[in-house]
TIVO-2410 file (N, C-alpha, C; in nm, 3 decimals):
# residues 146
REC num residu      c1      c2      c3 atome chaine
REC   1      M   2.406   2.222   1.439     N      A
REC   1      M   2.383   2.356   1.503    CA      A
REC   1      M   2.414   2.392   1.574     C      A
REC   2      T   2.478   2.519   1.601     N      A
REC   2      T   2.583   2.526   1.732    CA      A
REC   2      T   2.514   2.671   1.747     C      A
REC   3      H   2.521   2.727   1.595     N      A
REC   3      H   2.463   2.879   1.730    CA      A
REC   3      H   2.318   2.938   1.636     C      A
REC   4      I   2.268   3.003   1.721     N      A
REC   4      I   2.151   3.037   1.654    CA      A
REC   4      I   2.189   3.228   1.668     C      A
REC   5      E   2.174   3.242   1.525     N      A
REC   5      E   2.178   3.463   1.484    CA      A
REC   5      E   2.046   3.542   1.573     C      A
REC   6      V   2.118   3.624   1.589     N      A
REC   6      V   2.019   3.716   1.638    CA      A
REC   6      V   1.893   3.714   1.556     C      A
REC   7      Y   1.893   3.759   1.442     N      A
REC   7      Y   1.797   3.745   1.375    CA      A
REC   7      Y   1.752   3.706   1.275     C      A
REC   8      A   1.744   3.530   1.342     N      A
REC   8      A   1.706   3.412   1.253    CA      A
REC   8      A   1.555   3.444   1.280     C      A
REC   9      F   1.473   3.470   1.365     N      A
REC   9      F   1.336   3.401   1.367    CA      A
REC   9      F   1.279   3.583   1.424     C      A
REC  10      S   1.360   3.648   1.321     N      A
REC  10      S   1.295   3.767   1.331    CA      A
REC  10      S   1.168   3.807   1.246     C      A
REC  11      G   1.084   3.877   1.341     N      A
REC  11      G   0.951   3.876   1.281    CA      A
REC  11      G   0.838   3.756   1.297     C      A
REC  12      C   0.872   3.636   1.336     N      A
REC  12      C   0.786   3.559   1.394    CA      A
REC  12      C   0.730   3.550   1.538     C      A
REC  13      N   0.640   3.681   1.512     N      A
REC  13      N   0.580   3.683   1.597    CA      A
REC  13      N   0.423   3.558   1.684     C      A
REC  14      K   0.414   3.499   1.639     N      A
REC  14      K   0.344   3.360   1.661    CA      A
REC  14      K   0.452   3.284   1.717     C      A
REC  15      L   0.544   3.266   1.704     N      A
REC  15      L   0.612   3.197   1.764    CA      A
REC  15      L   0.582   3.112   1.907     C      A
REC  16      K   0.541   3.072   1.976     N      A
REC  16      K   0.498   2.978   2.079    CA      A
REC  16      K   0.591   2.879   2.174     C      A
REC  17      D   0.614   2.784   2.118     N      A
REC  17      D   0.729   2.632   2.123    CA      A
REC  17      D   0.821   2.620   2.058     C      A
REC  18      I   0.892   2.586   2.101     N      A
REC  18      I   1.025   2.518   2.030    CA      A
REC  18      I   1.046   2.407   2.095     C      A
REC  19      Y   1.031   2.333   2.028     N      A
REC  19      Y   1.057   2.156   2.034    CA      A
REC  19      Y   1.186   2.140   2.015     C      A
REC  20      Y   1.316   2.097   2.111     N      A
REC  20      Y   1.433   2.060   2.057    CA      A
REC  20      Y   1.494   1.880   2.148     C      A
REC  21      A   1.515   1.865   2.020     N      A
REC  21      A   1.606   1.727   2.037    CA      A
REC  21      A   1.709   1.692   2.180     C      A
REC  22      K   1.780   1.834   2.205     N      A
REC  22      K   1.859   1.784   2.276    CA      A
REC  22      K   1.809   1.843   2.461     C      A
REC  23      T   1.931   1.829   2.520     N      A
REC  23      T   1.954   1.906   2.657    CA      A
REC  23      T   1.887   2.075   2.647     C      A
REC  24      Q   1.857   2.128   2.809     N      A
REC  24      Q   1.785   2.269   2.815    CA      A
REC  24      Q   2.003   2.336   2.760     C      A
REC  25      A   2.101   2.264   2.862     N      A
REC  25      A   2.201   2.336   2.899    CA      A
REC  25      A   2.267   2.356   2.753     C      A
REC  26      Q   2.228   2.193   2.638     N      A
REC  26      Q   2.263   2.278   2.531    CA      A
REC  26      Q   2.202   2.309   2.457     C      A
REC  27      W   2.066   2.354   2.477     N      A
REC  27      W   1.972   2.476   2.435    CA      A
REC  27      W   2.068   2.653   2.439     C      A
REC  28      D   2.088   2.629   2.575     N      A
REC  28      D   2.132   2.784   2.647    CA      A
REC  28      D   2.283   2.807   2.530     C      A
REC  29      Q   2.330   2.661   2.491     N      A
REC  29      Q   2.480   2.749   2.420    CA      A
REC  29      Q   2.503   2.785   2.296     C      A
REC  30      I   2.366   2.751   2.200     N      A
REC  30      I   2.327   2.798   2.122    CA      A
REC  30      I   2.229   2.931   2.079     C      A
REC  31      A   2.199   2.907   2.151     N      A
REC  31      A   2.037   3.022   2.109    CA      A
REC  31      A   2.126   3.183   2.190     C      A
REC  32      N   2.032   3.257   2.126     N      A
REC  32      N   2.053   3.390   2.117    CA      A
REC  32      N   1.963   3.414   2.280     C      A
REC  33      S   2.023   3.487   2.328     N      A
REC  33      S   1.904   3.558   2.446    CA      A
REC  33      S   1.878   3.649   2.398     C      A
REC  34      D   1.953   3.796   2.350     N      A
REC  34      D   1.881   3.909   2.301    CA      A
REC  34      D   1.743   3.876   2.218     C      A
REC  35      Q   1.727   3.738   2.173     N      A
REC  35      Q   1.608   3.733   2.047    CA      A
REC  35      Q   1.511   3.778   2.156     C      A
REC  36      I   1.429   3.855   2.125     N      A
REC  36      I   1.302   3.916   2.127    CA      A
REC  36      I   1.207   3.729   2.150     C      A
REC  37      E   1.215   3.722   2.009     N      A
REC  37      E   1.098   3.624   2.007    CA      A
REC  37      E   1.139   3.446   2.040     C      A
REC  38      L   1.256   3.417   2.101     N      A
REC  38      L   1.282   3.346   2.156    CA      A
REC  38      L   1.212   3.338   2.272     C      A
REC  39      Q   1.243   3.434   2.390     N      A
REC  39      Q   1.215   3.455   2.485    CA      A
REC  39      Q   1.063   3.437   2.532     C      A
REC  40      N   0.968   3.465   2.440     N      A
REC  40      N   0.847   3.460   2.457    CA      A
REC  40      N   0.768   3.359   2.421     C      A
REC  41      A   0.897   3.259   2.374     N      A
REC  41      A   0.801   3.138   2.293    CA      A
REC  41      A   0.860   3.039   2.454     C      A
REC  42      R   0.767   2.903   2.471     N      A
REC  42      R   0.830   2.801   2.571    CA      A
REC  42      R   0.935   2.724   2.477     C      A
REC  43      L   0.959   2.647   2.574     N      A
REC  43      L   1.122   2.567   2.522    CA      A
REC  43      L   1.065   2.450   2.562     C      A
REC  44      H   1.052   2.296   2.501     N      A
REC  44      H   1.034   2.217   2.528    CA      A
REC  44      H   1.244   2.097   2.439     C      A
REC  45      C   1.242   2.047   2.583     N      A
REC  45      C   1.415   1.982   2.568    CA      A
REC  45      C   1.363   1.862   2.505     C      A
REC  46      N   1.453   1.802   2.528     N      A
REC  46      N   1.496   1.654   2.509    CA      A
REC  46      N   1.351   1.554   2.441     C      A
REC  47      V   1.279   1.643   2.323     N      A
REC  47      V   1.149   1.605   2.240    CA      A
REC  47      V   1.245   1.493   2.180     C      A
REC  48      E   1.149   1.363   2.185     N      A
REC  48      E   1.225   1.233   2.109    CA      A
REC  48      E   1.228   1.225   2.009     C      A
REC  49      N   1.093   1.272   1.900     N      A
REC  49      N   1.015   1.244   1.813    CA      A
REC  49      N   0.965   1.382   1.733     C      A
REC  50      I   1.100   1.483   1.718     N      A
REC  50      I   1.028   1.654   1.654    CA      A
REC  50      I   0.868   1.603   1.555     C      A
REC  51      E   0.924   1.531   1.451     N      A
REC  51      E   0.836   1.519   1.355    CA      A
REC  51      E   0.708   1.498   1.375     C      A
REC  52      S   0.687   1.426   1.516     N      A
REC  52      S   0.542   1.393   1.552    CA      A
REC  52      S   0.492   1.508   1.606     C      A
REC  53      H   0.536   1.648   1.603     N      A
REC  53      H   0.437   1.737   1.681    CA      A
REC  53      H   0.382   1.848   1.586     C      A
REC  54      W   0.415   1.801   1.412     N      A
REC  54      W   0.330   1.846   1.318    CA      A
REC  54      W   0.198   1.761   1.250     C      A
REC  55      T   0.157   1.794   1.220     N      A
REC  55      T   0.060   1.760   1.213    CA      A
REC  55      T   0.047   1.796   1.017     C      A
REC  56      S  -0.027   1.714   0.922     N      A
REC  56      S  -0.056   1.674   0.823    CA      A
REC  56      S  -0.152   1.624   0.749     C      A
REC  57      S  -0.187   1.693   0.619     N      A
REC  57      S  -0.301   1.651   0.540    CA      A
REC  57      S  -0.271   1.631   0.379     C      A
REC  58      S  -0.307   1.528   0.315     N      A
REC  58      S  -0.248   1.479   0.207    CA      A
REC  58      S  -0.389   1.509   0.081     C      A
REC  59      V  -0.325   1.525  -0.033     N      A
REC  59      V  -0.472   1.515  -0.132    CA      A
REC  59      V  -0.383   1.444  -0.205     C      A
REC  60      P  -0.402   1.281  -0.247     N      A
REC  60      P  -0.356   1.196  -0.322    CA      A
REC  60      P  -0.283   1.274  -0.445     C      A
REC  61      A  -0.235   1.202  -0.525     N      A
REC  61      A  -0.195   1.220  -0.640    CA      A
REC  61      A  -0.278   1.121  -0.765     C      A
REC  62      T  -0.342   1.084  -0.888     N      A
REC  62      T  -0.384   1.049  -0.933    CA      A
REC  62      T  -0.288   1.014  -1.075     C      A
REC  63      C  -0.363   0.964  -1.133     N      A
REC  63      C  -0.270   0.897  -1.277    CA      A
REC  63      C  -0.245   1.029  -1.352     C      A
REC  64      T  -0.358   1.134  -1.305     N      A
REC  64      T  -0.345   1.327  -1.404    CA      A
REC  64      T  -0.288   1.422  -1.383     C      A
REC  65      E  -0.360   1.402  -1.218     N      A
REC  65      E  -0.293   1.499  -1.134    CA      A
REC  65      E  -0.187   1.474  -1.052     C      A
REC  66      D  -0.117   1.618  -0.995     N      A
REC  66      D  -0.071   1.563  -0.883    CA      A
REC  66      D  -0.128   1.578  -0.743     C      A
REC  67      G  -0.037   1.522  -0.656     N      A
REC  67      G  -0.140   1.557  -0.552    CA      A
REC  67      G  -0.012   1.645  -0.448     C      A
REC  68      E  -0.067   1.637  -0.286     N      A
REC  68      E   0.013   1.682  -0.230    CA      A
REC  68      E  -0.004   1.671  -0.061     C      A
REC  69      T   0.044   1.712   0.016     N      A
REC  69      T   0.145   1.720   0.195    CA      A
REC  69      T   0.150   1.839   0.221     C      A
REC  70      A   0.038   1.875   0.308     N      A
REC  70      A   0.082   2.024   0.382    CA      A
REC  70      A   0.104   1.970   0.497     C      A
REC  71      Y   0.218   2.019   0.549     N      A
REC  71      Y   0.269   1.992   0.697    CA      A
REC  71      Y   0.241   2.144   0.757     C      A
REC  72      T   0.228   2.117   0.943     N      A
REC  72      T   0.210   2.227   0.986    CA      A
REC  72      T   0.220   2.202   1.127     C      A
REC  73      C   0.310   2.295   1.172     N      A
REC  73      C   0.403   2.355   1.335    CA      A
REC  73      C   0.296   2.378   1.391     C      A
REC  74      P   0.298   2.325   1.527     N      A
REC  74      P   0.233   2.391   1.548    CA      A
REC  74      P   0.260   2.568   1.637     C      A
REC  75      C   0.370   2.629   1.560     N      A
REC  75      C   0.414   2.769   1.594    CA      A
REC  75      C   0.349   2.844   1.473     C      A
REC  76      G   0.330   2.770   1.365     N      A
REC  76      G   0.208   2.804   1.297    CA      A
REC  76      G   0.260   2.839   1.151     C      A
REC  77      F   0.460   2.744   1.111     N      A
REC  77      F   0.526   2.779   0.998    CA      A
REC  77      F   0.434   2.647   0.880     C      A
REC  78      S   0.464   2.611   0.813     N      A
REC  78      S   0.423   2.552   0.727    CA      A
REC  78      S   0.500   2.553   0.603     C      A
REC  79      Y   0.427   2.419   0.551     N      A
REC  79      Y   0.481   2.373   0.359    CA      A
REC  79      Y   0.423   2.306   0.324     C      A
REC  80      T   0.438   2.235   0.169     N      A
REC  80      T   0.340   2.217   0.126    CA      A
REC  80      T   0.432   2.128   0.036     C      A
REC  81      E   0.419   2.020  -0.034     N      A
REC  81      E   0.540   1.902  -0.060    CA      A
REC  81      E   0.429   1.827  -0.211     C      A
REC  82      V   0.429   1.886  -0.264     N      A
REC  82      V   0.400   1.836  -0.449    CA      A
REC  82      V   0.419   1.668  -0.403     C      A
REC  83      L   0.358   1.587  -0.453     N      A
REC  83      L   0.313   1.422  -0.516    CA      A
REC  83      L   0.341   1.445  -0.614     C      A
REC  84      A   0.406   1.430  -0.730     N      A
REC  84      A   0.386   1.360  -0.848    CA      A
REC  84      A   0.310   1.274  -0.924     C      A
REC  85      A   0.218   1.293  -0.996     N      A
REC  85      A   0.138   1.206  -1.073    CA      A
REC  85      A   0.163   1.109  -1.123     C      A
REC  86      T   0.134   1.037  -1.086     N      A
REC  86      T   0.135   0.890  -1.114    CA      A
REC  86      T   0.147   0.814  -1.288     C      A
REC  87      S   0.072   0.843  -1.313     N      A
REC  87      S   0.055   0.853  -1.509    CA      A
REC  87      S  -0.013   0.726  -1.516     C      A
REC  88      H  -0.106   0.641  -1.649     N      A
REC  88      H  -0.128   0.529  -1.606    CA      A
REC  88      H  -0.061   0.467  -1.620     C      A
REC  89      V  -0.151   0.316  -1.545     N      A
REC  89      V  -0.073   0.226  -1.541    CA      A
REC  89      V  -0.133   0.112  -1.673     C      A
REC  90      D  -0.068   0.004  -1.763     N      A
REC  90      D  -0.198  -0.057  -1.845    CA      A
REC  90      D  -0.050  -0.205  -1.815     C      A
REC  91      E  -0.042  -0.275  -1.696     N      A
REC  91      E   0.043  -0.394  -1.695    CA      A
REC  91      E   0.008  -0.530  -1.796     C      A
REC  92      N  -0.178  -0.503  -1.830     N      A
REC  92      N  -0.199  -0.664  -1.855    CA      A
REC  92      N  -0.278  -0.551  -2.038     C      A
REC  93      T  -0.209  -0.440  -2.085     N      A
REC  93      T  -0.205  -0.404  -2.207    CA      A
REC  93      T  -0.292  -0.417  -2.288     C      A
REC  94      D  -0.407  -0.365  -2.196     N      A
REC  94      D  -0.595  -0.385  -2.264    CA      A
REC  94      D  -0.660  -0.253  -2.305     C      A
REC  95      G  -0.506  -0.143  -2.295     N      A
REC  95      G  -0.551   0.031  -2.345    CA      A
REC  95      G  -0.658   0.037  -2.273     C      A
REC  96      K  -0.645   0.042  -2.130     N      A
REC  96      K  -0.706   0.082  -2.011    CA      A
REC  96      K  -0.615   0.045  -1.920     C      A
REC  97      C  -0.614   0.249  -1.858     N      A
REC  97      C  -0.531   0.211  -1.694    CA      A
REC  97      C  -0.567   0.135  -1.594     C      A
REC  98      D  -0.488   0.077  -1.556     N      A
REC  98      D  -0.525  -0.053  -1.434    CA      A
REC  98      D  -0.570   0.001  -1.298     C      A
REC  99      V  -0.600   0.138  -1.312     N      A
REC  99      V  -0.586   0.198  -1.162    CA      A
REC  99      V  -0.702   0.289  -1.167     C      A
REC 100      C  -0.756   0.388  -1.291     N      A
REC 100      C  -0.842   0.449  -1.275    CA      A
REC 100      C  -0.935   0.418  -1.400     C      A
REC 101      G  -0.931   0.313  -1.496     N      A
REC 101      G  -1.005   0.258  -1.607    CA      A
REC 101      G  -0.960   0.439  -1.747     C      A
REC 102      E  -0.933   0.500  -1.716     N      A
REC 102      E  -0.975   0.494  -1.813    CA      A
REC 102      E  -0.878   0.480  -1.989     C      A
REC 103      T  -0.898   0.519  -2.102     N      A
REC 103      T  -0.878   0.454  -2.195    CA      A
REC 103      T  -0.656   0.564  -2.209     C      A
REC 104      T  -0.573   0.468  -2.213     N      A
REC 104      T  -0.468   0.517  -2.196    CA      A
REC 104      T  -0.385   0.596  -2.391     C      A
REC 105      D  -0.295   0.714  -2.356     N      A
REC 105      D  -0.261   0.792  -2.423    CA      A
REC 105      D  -0.205   0.685  -2.525     C      A
REC 106      A  -0.138   0.560  -2.506     N      A
REC 106      A  -0.109   0.505  -2.656    CA      A
REC 106      A  -0.258   0.477  -2.709     C      A
REC 107      V  -0.309   0.457  -2.669     N      A
REC 107      V  -0.452   0.429  -2.756    CA      A
REC 107      V  -0.541   0.525  -2.802     C      A
REC 108      K  -0.509   0.613  -2.734     N      A
REC 108      K  -0.601   0.772  -2.770    CA      A
REC 108      K  -0.528   0.826  -2.960     C      A
REC 109      N  -0.403   0.788  -2.881     N      A
REC 109      N  -0.255   0.875  -2.978    CA      A
REC 109      N  -0.256   0.749  -3.107     C      A
REC 110      C  -0.332   0.610  -3.129     N      A
REC 110      C  -0.294   0.546  -3.173    CA      A
REC 110      C  -0.375   0.603  -3.339     C      A
REC 111      T  -0.290   0.521  -3.477     N      A
REC 111      T  -0.375   0.585  -3.558    CA      A
REC 111      T  -0.434   0.481  -3.610     C      A
REC 112      C  -0.453   0.322  -3.584     N      A
REC 112      C  -0.438   0.248  -3.619    CA      A
REC 112      C  -0.604   0.171  -3.647     C      A
REC 113      N  -0.646   0.114  -3.768     N      A
REC 113      N  -0.777   0.101  -3.785    CA      A
REC 113      N  -0.814   0.044  -3.629     C      A
REC 114      C  -0.768  -0.004  -3.597     N      A
REC 114      C  -0.847  -0.152  -3.458    CA      A
REC 114      C  -0.880  -0.018  -3.333     C      A
REC 115      H  -0.859   0.083  -3.317     N      A
REC 115      H  -0.907   0.175  -3.203    CA      A
REC 115      H  -0.989   0.278  -3.254     C      A
REC 116      K  -1.060   0.259  -3.392     N      A
REC 116      K  -1.114   0.354  -3.424    CA      A
REC 116      K  -1.298   0.321  -3.354     C      A
REC 117      S  -1.314   0.436  -3.433     N      A
REC 117      S  -1.525   0.398  -3.331    CA      A
REC 117      S  -1.577   0.398  -3.462     C      A
REC 118      G  -1.701   0.379  -3.440     N      A
REC 118      G  -1.806   0.442  -3.547    CA      A
REC 118      G  -1.797   0.271  -3.638     C      A
REC 119      F  -1.855   0.285  -3.669     N      A
REC 119      F  -1.859   0.133  -3.781    CA      A
REC 119      F  -1.719   0.058  -3.814     C      A
REC 120      T  -1.574   0.133  -3.813     N      A
REC 120      T  -1.441   0.096  -3.891    CA      A
REC 120      T  -1.464  -0.011  -3.745     C      A
REC 121      G  -1.430   0.108  -3.638     N      A
REC 121      G  -1.422   0.021  -3.474    CA      A
REC 121      G  -1.505  -0.077  -3.461     C      A
REC 122      F  -1.636  -0.120  -3.500     N      A
REC 122      F  -1.751  -0.183  -3.448    CA      A
REC 122      F  -1.685  -0.335  -3.581     C      A
REC 123      V  -1.633  -0.337  -3.646     N      A
REC 123      V  -1.568  -0.414  -3.775    CA      A
REC 123      V  -1.445  -0.432  -3.738     C      A
REC 124      Y  -1.399  -0.395  -3.666     N      A
REC 124      Y  -1.254  -0.441  -3.637    CA      A
REC 124      Y  -1.254  -0.499  -3.458     C      A
REC 125      K  -1.359  -0.515  -3.398     N      A
REC 125      K  -1.407  -0.526  -3.304    CA      A
REC 125      K  -1.404  -0.678  -3.310     C      A
REC 126      I  -1.514  -0.726  -3.440     N      A
REC 126      I  -1.527  -0.867  -3.504    CA      A
REC 126      I  -1.324  -0.928  -3.507     C      A
REC 127      I  -1.279  -0.839  -3.595     N      A
REC 127      I  -1.196  -0.866  -3.655    CA      A
REC 127      I  -1.066  -0.941  -3.527     C      A
REC 128      R  -1.077  -0.882  -3.429     N      A
REC 128      R  -1.021  -0.824  -3.309    CA      A
REC 128      R  -1.089  -1.015  -3.250     C      A
REC 129      I  -1.140  -1.061  -3.266     N      A
REC 129      I  -1.161  -1.196  -3.249    CA      A
REC 129      I  -1.126  -1.288  -3.283     C      A
REC 130      F  -1.131  -1.317  -3.390     N      A
REC 130      F  -1.039  -1.393  -3.500    CA      A
REC 130      F  -0.930  -1.382  -3.488     C      A
REC 131      W  -0.884  -1.271  -3.457     N      A
REC 131      W  -0.731  -1.258  -3.407    CA      A
REC 131      W  -0.671  -1.337  -3.252     C      A
REC 132      R  -0.812  -1.310  -3.168     N      A
REC 132      R  -0.767  -1.376  -3.076    CA      A
REC 132      R  -0.799  -1.542  -3.076     C      A
REC 133      L  -0.875  -1.581  -3.113     N      A
REC 133      L  -0.918  -1.701  -3.124    CA      A
REC 133      L  -0.787  -1.790  -3.239     C      A
REC 134      F  -0.733  -1.761  -3.355     N      A
REC 134      F  -0.629  -1.789  -3.390    CA      A
REC 134      F  -0.518  -1.761  -3.376     C      A
REC 135      K  -0.467  -1.669  -3.238     N      A
REC 135      K  -0.377  -1.631  -3.213    CA      A
REC 135      K  -0.247  -1.559  -3.286     C      A
REC 136      T  -0.312  -1.451  -3.394     N      A
REC 136      T  -0.174  -1.360  -3.462    CA      A
REC 136      T  -0.286  -1.258  -3.433     C      A
REC 137      N  -0.162  -1.149  -3.475     N      A
REC 137      N  -0.176  -1.029  -3.489    CA      A
REC 137      N  -0.199  -0.950  -3.360     C      A
REC 138      E  -0.149  -1.040  -3.262     N      A
REC 138      E  -0.248  -1.024  -3.105    CA      A
REC 138      E  -0.197  -0.869  -3.015     C      A
REC 139      V  -0.057  -0.828  -3.065     N      A
REC 139      V  -0.052  -0.651  -3.045    CA      A
REC 139      V  -0.039  -0.543  -3.142     C      A
REC 140      C  -0.118  -0.458  -3.084     N      A
REC 140      C  -0.172  -0.317  -3.251    CA      A
REC 140      C  -0.012  -0.246  -3.259     C      A
REC 141      T   0.046  -0.210  -3.339     N      A
REC 141      T   0.170  -0.145  -3.363    CA      A
REC 141      T   0.161  -0.008  -3.234     C      A
REC 142      C   0.041  -0.017  -3.149     N      A
REC 142      C   0.070   0.100  -3.016    CA      A
REC 142      C   0.123   0.031  -2.893     C      A
REC 143      G   0.154  -0.091  -2.903     N      A
REC 143      G   0.093  -0.202  -2.792    CA      A
REC 143      G   0.038  -0.245  -2.725     C      A
REC 144      V  -0.119  -0.219  -2.706     N      A
REC 144      V  -0.162  -0.314  -2.676    CA      A
REC 144      V  -0.257  -0.371  -2.764     C      A
REC 145      K  -0.316  -0.505  -2.644     N      A
REC 145      K  -0.332  -0.650  -2.699    CA      A
REC 145      K  -0.474  -0.632  -2.736     C      A
REC 146      H  -0.482  -0.691  -2.920     N      A
REC 146      H  -0.654  -0.691  -2.943    CA      A
REC 146      H  -0.724  -0.773  -2.891     C      A
***
């Protein structure tokens, strides 16, 4: 940054503190002394870690829901960063998410009899036991292990 324009902080009536990483002399070269908002704020120069002045709170993302991290500066400015949903993980291909235990979309959308409920599902549960014993037909067309 080489210059701060006159109206850069216009309307920032709650600006109380300015944290600047360089020296007072360097600040004086870029700041516009006509800016009332800058005149009323305390200047903190030679701040090594400006990010440490921010506070944050987070809601972690889940398999199906976005999360967020909200950052707040002491001056009152804040912004929110969206953390994208992680989606289900099924590394052992058992049809259940390894993170949350929910049935994966592959199984929900599968039209094979092996994933049906009721009597058909019960019969296929028994058939899957034999498939495992004889190591045949180990994987459904949806990619989930039988």
